[in-house]
N, CA, C and O atoms as CSV, one atom per row, in Angstrom:
chain,resi,resn,atom,element,x,y,z
A,1,UNK,N,N,0.780,-1.127,-0.032
A,1,UNK,CA,C,-0.173,-0.119,0.101
A,1,UNK,C,C,1.003,1.202,-0.154
A,1,UNK,O,O,2.010,1.322,0.545
A,2,UNK,N,N,0.719,1.935,-1.048
A,2,UNK,CA,C,1.615,3.347,-1.076
A,2,UNK,C,C,1.094,4.451,-0.452
A,2,UNK,O,O,1.846,5.375,-0.140
A,3,UNK,N,N,-0.135,4.495,-0.215
A,3,UNK,CA,C,-0.741,5.865,0.671
A,3,UNK,C,C,-2.118,5.577,0.598
A,3,UNK,O,O,-2.630,4.750,-0.156
A,4,UNK,N,N,-2.767,6.387,1.519
A,4,UNK,CA,C,-4.055,6.429,1.741
A,4,UNK,C,C,-4.918,6.683,0.436
A,4,UNK,O,O,-5.945,6.039,0.223
A,5,UNK,N,N,-4.435,7.675,-0.437
A,5,UNK,CA,C,-5.274,7.865,-1.860
A,5,UNK,C,C,-5.317,6.309,-2.657
A,5,UNK,O,O,-6.290,5.946,-3.318
A,6,UNK,N,N,-4.310,5.635,-2.495
A,6,UNK,CA,C,-4.287,4.175,-3.271
A,6,UNK,C,C,-5.709,3.224,-2.624
A,6,UNK,O,O,-6.358,2.423,-3.296
A,7,UNK,N,N,-5.941,3.546,-1.262
A,7,UNK,CA,C,-6.707,3.025,-0.495
A,7,UNK,C,C,-8.224,3.260,-0.906
A,7,UNK,O,O,-9.113,2.442,-1.145
A,8,UNK,N,N,-8.225,4.791,-0.908
A,8,UNK,CA,C,-9.317,5.419,-1.481
A,8,UNK,C,C,-9.719,5.071,-2.633
A,8,UNK,O,O,-10.920,4.856,-2.793
A,9,UNK,N,N,-9.010,4.963,-3.468
A,9,UNK,CA,C,-9.156,4.503,-5.115
A,9,UNK,C,C,-9.776,3.064,-5.324
A,9,UNK,O,O,-10.587,2.689,-6.170
A,10,UNK,N,N,-9.088,2.290,-4.192
A,10,UNK,CA,C,-9.617,0.758,-4.544
A,10,UNK,C,C,-10.901,0.784,-3.705
A,10,UNK,O,O,-11.765,0.043,-4.174
A,11,UNK,N,N,-11.208,1.347,-2.742
A,11,UNK,CA,C,-12.474,1.228,-1.966
A,11,UNK,C,C,-13.478,2.149,-2.425
A,11,UNK,O,O,-14.620,2.051,-1.978
A,12,UNK,N,N,-13.172,3.061,-3.293
A,12,UNK,CA,C,-14.071,3.774,-3.792
A,12,UNK,C,C,-15.461,4.324,-2.884
A,12,UNK,O,O,-16.670,4.192,-3.074
A,13,UNK,N,N,-14.686,4.971,-1.857
A,13,UNK,CA,C,-15.439,5.700,-0.997
A,13,UNK,C,C,-14.881,7.017,-0.611
A,13,UNK,O,O,-13.748,7.331,-0.975
A,14,UNK,N,N,-15.538,7.720,0.029
A,14,UNK,CA,C,-14.797,9.112,0.753
A,14,UNK,C,C,-13.925,8.801,1.656
A,14,UNK,O,O,-13.966,7.702,2.209
A,15,UNK,N,N,-13.004,9.718,1.942
A,15,UNK,CA,C,-12.070,9.600,3.202
A,15,UNK,C,C,-12.890,9.592,4.246
A,15,UNK,O,O,-12.700,8.626,4.985
A,16,UNK,N,N,-13.767,10.347,4.588
A,16,UNK,CA,C,-14.525,10.314,5.888
A,16,UNK,C,C,-15.134,8.979,5.943
A,16,UNK,O,O,-15.021,8.428,7.038
A,17,UNK,N,N,-15.792,8.282,4.970
A,17,UNK,CA,C,-16.360,7.136,5.122
A,17,UNK,C,C,-15.321,5.964,5.535
A,17,UNK,O,O,-15.482,5.176,6.467
A,18,UNK,N,N,-14.277,6.012,4.691
A,18,UNK,CA,C,-13.109,5.097,4.971
A,18,UNK,C,C,-12.626,5.234,6.355
A,18,UNK,O,O,-12.451,4.251,7.074
A,19,UNK,N,N,-12.387,6.563,6.770
A,19,UNK,CA,C,-11.869,6.806,8.388
A,19,UNK,C,C,-13.117,5.990,9.360
A,19,UNK,O,O,-12.796,5.152,10.203
A,20,UNK,N,N,-14.464,6.351,9.115
A,20,UNK,CA,C,-15.511,5.906,10.203
A,20,UNK,C,C,-15.223,4.333,9.984
A,20,UNK,O,O,-14.921,3.698,10.995
A,21,UNK,N,N,-15.279,3.749,8.933
A,21,UNK,CA,C,-14.979,2.032,8.887
A,21,UNK,C,C,-13.905,1.805,9.495
A,21,UNK,O,O,-13.985,1.059,10.471
A,22,UNK,N,N,-12.726,2.300,9.167
A,22,UNK,CA,C,-11.425,1.797,10.061
A,22,UNK,C,C,-11.613,1.879,11.269
A,22,UNK,O,O,-11.388,0.848,11.903
A,23,UNK,N,N,-12.029,2.955,11.948
A,23,UNK,CA,C,-12.256,3.117,13.257
A,23,UNK,C,C,-13.090,2.511,14.076
A,23,UNK,O,O,-13.049,2.456,15.305
A,24,UNK,N,N,-14.129,1.891,13.064
A,24,UNK,CA,C,-15.177,0.989,13.822
A,24,UNK,C,C,-14.645,-0.188,13.775
A,24,UNK,O,O,-14.698,-0.924,14.761
A,25,UNK,N,N,-14.073,-0.547,12.684
A,25,UNK,CA,C,-13.345,-2.116,12.788
A,25,UNK,C,C,-12.257,-2.285,13.453
A,25,UNK,O,O,-12.095,-3.364,14.024
A,26,UNK,N,N,-11.281,-1.285,13.535
A,26,UNK,CA,C,-10.113,-1.730,13.965
A,26,UNK,C,C,-9.535,-0.561,15.203
A,26,UNK,O,O,-8.609,-0.739,15.993
A,27,UNK,N,N,-10.325,0.532,15.077
A,27,UNK,CA,C,-9.856,1.349,16.626
A,27,UNK,C,C,-8.712,2.193,15.966
A,27,UNK,O,O,-7.960,2.810,16.720
A,28,UNK,N,N,-8.553,2.254,14.786
A,28,UNK,CA,C,-7.539,3.240,14.204
A,28,UNK,C,C,-7.820,3.636,12.938
A,28,UNK,O,O,-8.572,3.028,12.177
A,29,UNK,N,N,-7.106,4.863,12.632
A,29,UNK,CA,C,-7.651,5.536,11.547
A,29,UNK,C,C,-6.773,4.785,10.238
A,29,UNK,O,O,-5.824,4.033,10.459
A,30,UNK,N,N,-7.192,5.077,9.042
A,30,UNK,CA,C,-6.187,4.381,7.733
A,30,UNK,C,C,-5.061,4.984,8.058
A,30,UNK,O,O,-4.301,4.028,8.218
A,31,UNK,N,N,-4.368,6.081,8.290
A,31,UNK,CA,C,-3.061,6.491,8.458
A,31,UNK,C,C,-2.354,5.675,9.661
A,31,UNK,O,O,-1.163,5.375,9.576
A,32,UNK,N,N,-2.881,5.441,10.418
A,32,UNK,CA,C,-2.466,4.886,11.779
A,32,UNK,C,C,-2.116,3.333,11.397
A,32,UNK,O,O,-1.008,2.839,11.605
A,33,UNK,N,N,-3.202,2.643,10.816
A,33,UNK,CA,C,-3.053,1.543,10.329
A,33,UNK,C,C,-1.994,1.355,9.228
A,33,UNK,O,O,-1.435,0.259,9.186
A,34,UNK,N,N,-1.702,2.171,8.456
A,34,UNK,CA,C,-0.864,2.351,7.242
A,34,UNK,C,C,0.604,2.167,7.936
A,34,UNK,O,O,1.445,1.328,7.609
A,35,UNK,N,N,0.719,3.166,8.990
A,35,UNK,CA,C,1.999,3.394,9.673
A,35,UNK,C,C,2.246,1.925,10.207
A,35,UNK,O,O,3.199,1.227,9.858
A,36,UNK,N,N,1.353,1.587,11.015
A,36,UNK,CA,C,1.449,0.102,11.617
A,36,UNK,C,C,2.062,-1.021,10.756
A,36,UNK,O,O,2.849,-1.837,11.236
A,37,UNK,N,N,1.721,-1.031,9.624
A,37,UNK,CA,C,1.971,-2.054,8.777
A,37,UNK,C,C,3.234,-1.724,8.235
A,37,UNK,O,O,3.915,-2.722,8.001
A,38,UNK,N,N,3.780,-0.608,7.952
A,38,UNK,CA,C,5.014,-0.130,7.293
A,38,UNK,C,C,5.949,-0.427,8.412
A,38,UNK,O,O,6.997,-0.914,7.987
A,39,UNK,N,N,5.913,-0.308,9.540
A,39,UNK,CA,C,6.507,-0.508,10.981
A,39,UNK,C,C,6.840,-1.981,11.034
A,39,UNK,O,O,8.007,-2.372,11.033
A,40,UNK,N,N,5.817,-2.775,11.081
A,40,UNK,CA,C,5.886,-4.297,10.763
A,40,UNK,C,C,6.680,-4.866,9.869
A,40,UNK,O,O,7.375,-5.868,10.038
A,41,UNK,N,N,6.545,-4.055,8.675
A,41,UNK,CA,C,7.466,-4.687,7.535
A,41,UNK,C,C,8.721,-4.299,7.637
A,41,UNK,O,O,9.573,-5.090,7.233
A,42,UNK,N,N,9.096,-3.168,8.122
A,42,UNK,CA,C,10.137,-2.454,8.361
A,42,UNK,C,C,11.094,-3.290,9.503
A,42,UNK,O,O,12.324,-3.308,9.470
A,43,UNK,N,N,10.368,-3.880,10.374
A,43,UNK,CA,C,10.945,-4.612,11.694
A,43,UNK,C,C,11.505,-6.074,10.958
A,43,UNK,O,O,12.657,-6.477,11.116
A,44,UNK,N,N,10.552,-6.732,10.191
A,44,UNK,CA,C,10.786,-7.749,9.633
A,44,UNK,C,C,12.124,-7.643,8.833
A,44,UNK,O,O,13.004,-8.472,9.063
A,45,UNK,N,N,12.306,-6.723,7.963
A,45,UNK,CA,C,13.480,-6.502,7.184
A,45,UNK,C,C,14.634,-6.187,7.928
A,45,UNK,O,O,15.763,-6.493,7.543
A,46,UNK,N,N,14.383,-5.546,9.048
A,46,UNK,CA,C,15.701,-5.143,9.760
A,46,UNK,C,C,16.338,-6.514,10.438
A,46,UNK,O,O,17.545,-6.739,10.526
A,47,UNK,N,N,15.222,-7.427,10.922
A,47,UNK,CA,C,15.806,-8.629,11.544
A,47,UNK,C,C,16.323,-9.732,10.526
A,47,UNK,O,O,17.229,-10.520,10.799
A,48,UNK,N,N,15.640,-9.694,9.320
A,48,UNK,CA,C,15.852,-10.825,8.550
A,48,UNK,C,C,16.798,-10.567,7.424
A,48,UNK,O,O,17.295,-11.558,6.888
A,49,UNK,N,N,17.153,-9.246,6.941
A,49,UNK,CA,C,18.259,-8.737,5.758
A,49,UNK,C,C,19.247,-8.074,6.604
A,49,UNK,O,O,19.174,-7.776,7.796
A,50,UNK,N,N,20.325,-7.874,5.628
A,50,UNK,CA,C,21.231,-7.003,5.947
A,50,UNK,C,C,21.236,-5.494,5.343
A,50,UNK,O,O,22.217,-4.751,5.334
A,51,UNK,N,N,20.258,-5.266,4.964
A,51,UNK,CA,C,19.712,-3.757,4.277
A,51,UNK,C,C,20.057,-2.946,5.455
A,51,UNK,O,O,19.983,-3.217,6.654
A,52,UNK,N,N,20.490,-1.790,4.781
A,52,UNK,CA,C,20.831,-0.567,5.925
A,52,UNK,C,C,19.185,-0.099,6.240
A,52,UNK,O,O,18.152,-0.460,5.676
A,53,UNK,N,N,19.358,0.659,7.146
A,53,UNK,CA,C,18.229,1.370,7.781
A,53,UNK,C,C,17.401,2.161,6.675
A,53,UNK,O,O,16.208,2.046,6.396
A,54,UNK,N,N,18.435,3.052,6.088
A,54,UNK,CA,C,17.876,3.842,5.074
A,54,UNK,C,C,17.231,2.954,3.790
A,54,UNK,O,O,16.191,3.313,3.238
A,55,UNK,N,N,17.803,2.034,3.482
A,55,UNK,CA,C,17.171,1.210,2.402
A,55,UNK,C,C,15.873,0.437,2.865
A,55,UNK,O,O,14.926,0.247,2.103
A,56,UNK,N,N,15.903,0.047,4.049
A,56,UNK,CA,C,14.623,-0.534,4.592
A,56,UNK,C,C,13.572,0.743,4.599
A,56,UNK,O,O,12.538,0.660,3.936
A,57,UNK,N,N,13.828,1.750,5.258
A,57,UNK,CA,C,12.901,3.024,5.215
A,57,UNK,C,C,12.448,3.021,3.950
A,57,UNK,O,O,11.231,2.865,3.846
A,58,UNK,N,N,13.223,3.179,2.696
A,58,UNK,CA,C,12.715,3.356,1.304
A,58,UNK,C,C,11.901,2.312,1.033
A,58,UNK,O,O,10.744,2.566,0.695
A,59,UNK,N,N,12.317,1.021,1.122
A,59,UNK,CA,C,11.660,-0.033,0.870
A,59,UNK,C,C,10.081,-0.125,1.231
A,59,UNK,O,O,9.162,-0.515,0.511
A,60,UNK,N,N,10.046,0.338,2.522
A,60,UNK,CA,C,8.611,0.366,3.184
A,60,UNK,C,C,7.771,1.547,2.992
A,60,UNK,O,O,6.697,1.592,3.590
A,61,UNK,N,N,8.150,2.564,2.187
A,61,UNK,CA,C,7.572,3.710,1.983
A,61,UNK,C,C,7.806,4.908,2.572
A,61,UNK,O,O,6.974,5.808,2.451
A,62,UNK,N,N,9.014,5.099,3.320
A,62,UNK,CA,C,9.248,6.268,3.836
A,62,UNK,C,C,10.600,6.899,3.001
A,62,UNK,O,O,11.526,6.300,2.452
A,63,UNK,N,N,10.342,8.267,3.127
A,63,UNK,CA,C,11.395,9.072,2.304
A,63,UNK,C,C,12.769,9.187,2.730
A,63,UNK,O,O,13.808,9.306,2.081
A,64,UNK,N,N,12.495,9.111,4.208
A,64,UNK,CA,C,13.694,9.411,4.985
A,64,UNK,C,C,13.705,8.554,6.224
A,64,UNK,O,O,12.656,8.147,6.722
A,65,UNK,N,N,14.800,8.303,6.681
A,65,UNK,CA,C,15.240,7.242,7.928
A,65,UNK,C,C,14.448,7.976,9.276
A,65,UNK,O,O,13.862,7.304,10.124
A,66,UNK,N,N,14.522,9.162,9.306
A,66,UNK,CA,C,14.157,9.848,10.551
A,66,UNK,C,C,12.629,9.793,10.696
A,66,UNK,O,O,12.126,9.785,11.820
A,67,UNK,N,N,11.853,9.752,9.540
A,67,UNK,CA,C,10.546,9.529,9.481
A,67,UNK,C,C,9.881,8.198,10.025
A,67,UNK,O,O,8.855,8.052,10.689
A,68,UNK,N,N,10.764,7.299,9.548
A,68,UNK,CA,C,10.448,5.776,10.055
A,68,UNK,C,C,10.911,5.763,11.336
A,68,UNK,O,O,10.131,5.200,12.104
A,69,UNK,N,N,11.979,6.218,11.874
A,69,UNK,CA,C,12.321,6.328,13.387
A,69,UNK,C,C,11.025,6.657,14.318
A,69,UNK,O,O,10.510,5.943,15.179
A,70,UNK,N,N,10.612,8.123,13.820
A,70,UNK,CA,C,9.604,8.496,14.443
A,70,UNK,C,C,8.311,7.393,14.715
A,70,UNK,O,O,7.805,7.153,15.811
A,71,UNK,N,N,7.970,6.859,13.535
A,71,UNK,CA,C,7.283,5.805,13.497
A,71,UNK,C,C,7.229,4.602,14.458
A,71,UNK,O,O,6.228,4.215,15.062
A,72,UNK,N,N,8.480,4.067,14.503
A,72,UNK,CA,C,8.961,3.086,15.215
A,72,UNK,C,C,8.639,3.497,16.669
A,72,UNK,O,O,7.799,2.880,17.324
A,73,UNK,N,N,9.290,4.498,17.132
A,73,UNK,CA,C,8.904,4.947,18.331
A,73,UNK,C,C,7.531,5.037,19.043
A,73,UNK,O,O,7.218,4.799,20.210
A,74,UNK,N,N,6.753,5.485,17.893
A,74,UNK,CA,C,5.372,5.771,18.224
A,74,UNK,C,C,4.635,4.117,18.417
A,74,UNK,O,O,3.895,3.708,19.311
A,75,UNK,N,N,5.040,3.587,17.506
A,75,UNK,CA,C,4.173,1.935,17.538
A,75,UNK,C,C,4.971,1.024,18.310
A,75,UNK,O,O,4.173,0.305,18.911
A,76,UNK,N,N,6.025,0.731,18.562
A,76,UNK,CA,C,6.788,-0.168,19.280
A,76,UNK,C,C,7.766,0.383,20.323
A,76,UNK,O,O,8.362,-0.489,20.956
A,77,UNK,N,N,8.032,1.574,20.610
A,77,UNK,CA,C,8.824,2.111,21.686
A,77,UNK,C,C,10.300,2.103,21.467
A,77,UNK,O,O,11.156,2.597,22.201
A,78,UNK,N,N,10.476,1.416,20.253
A,78,UNK,CA,C,12.123,1.382,20.079
A,78,UNK,C,C,12.304,2.012,18.776
A,78,UNK,O,O,11.349,2.266,18.042
A,79,UNK,N,N,13.736,2.313,18.425
A,79,UNK,CA,C,14.057,2.886,17.215
A,79,UNK,C,C,14.596,1.628,16.441
A,79,UNK,O,O,14.817,0.496,16.872
A,80,UNK,N,N,14.753,2.168,15.112
A,80,UNK,CA,C,15.315,0.751,14.032
A,80,UNK,C,C,16.450,0.322,14.629
A,80,UNK,O,O,16.682,-0.884,14.720
A,81,UNK,N,N,17.429,1.408,15.184
A,81,UNK,CA,C,18.757,1.139,15.276
A,81,UNK,C,C,18.689,-0.017,16.504
A,81,UNK,O,O,19.393,-1.014,16.344
A,82,UNK,N,N,17.863,0.083,17.730
A,82,UNK,CA,C,17.739,-0.663,18.731
A,82,UNK,C,C,17.202,-2.003,18.395
A,82,UNK,O,O,17.449,-2.966,19.121
A,83,UNK,N,N,16.385,-2.121,17.188
A,83,UNK,CA,C,15.895,-3.469,16.558
A,83,UNK,C,C,17.207,-4.109,16.174
A,83,UNK,O,O,17.632,-5.147,16.683
A,84,UNK,N,N,17.751,-3.484,15.335
A,84,UNK,CA,C,19.023,-4.064,14.639
A,84,UNK,C,C,19.959,-4.586,15.655
A,84,UNK,O,O,21.028,-5.089,15.310
């Protein structure tokens, strides 16, 4: 999933309708769910590959390592460097 717009295109519904459904079903916004998926993918790549943290960040959809690091701290309480 590249971004929320991709989800909106596939779901064929308004942003607000998508947000309501995500919150009802998952208790999270679409953006928070996308962030969690990216962090989970990055976590796996950090453990299972020798890719650099920058490479992992780009692979899962972050433009910069720092943005991924903030997402890691928010979701799991650790930085990518601590996982590695």
